[in-house]
N, C-alpha and C positions, 0 to 999 in steps of 0.2 A: 816706351821705346827710351831706351837708353841714348842721350845728346849729348854732345861734347860742345863746349864754348869756342866761337870764333873771333876773330878780331873783324868788325864791320859795327858801321854804324846804323843798321838797319835790322841785322839779324843776331839773336841774339846766341843760339844755339843751334846744332843741327845733328840728327839723326839719320841712320840709314838702316833700313832691315834688307840682307843681300837675297833672300829667299823669295821675298814678295816685291821686290823693287820699291818699298814704301819708304819716302823721304820723309822726313818730319822736320819742320823749322819754326823755331820761337824766336819771334821777332821782338823788337827791343819795346815794343806796346805791350807786351804781356799774351798777344796771340801765338796760337800754335795752329799751323793748318799741314795737314798731311798731304802728299805729290805722290800718284799712284804709276805703278808703271815704269819708273825711273832705271834706265840703265845703270850698271855699275859706272861706265865710263863719264857719264854725264854728272854724276857722283862726286868723282874722283876731280872733274873739271870746275865742279863748284869751291870744293875746298882747295886749290889750286890759283882760283880766279883771283887778279889783283882788287877787286870789287866784289865782294859775295852779292851785293846788292843790285847791282847792274846783271851780273850772271843769272840770278835769280828772275830778273824782270824780261829778259831777253832770252833765255836758256831754258826756263824751266816754267813757267806761269804760262806762257802761249800753247805749250804743247801736252801738258799733262794737267788730268784731272785733276781736283783736290777737294779739300773738306776741311773746314775748322774742326779744331778738336774741342 
């Protein structure tokens, strides 16, 4: 999945597959996680969030299944 760099102290890059709702996050420590069935508005909210790390912790991690890639 193609990711784009973001400005964050915890997340290096993000990618999103609109057809499957798969969100891919590369963290600054090098780990990559995929979050499944994430709605497009949630992805848009992530990109617009003042703190990407906080948004991930409060709006994504508690609600979506994930796996380390």
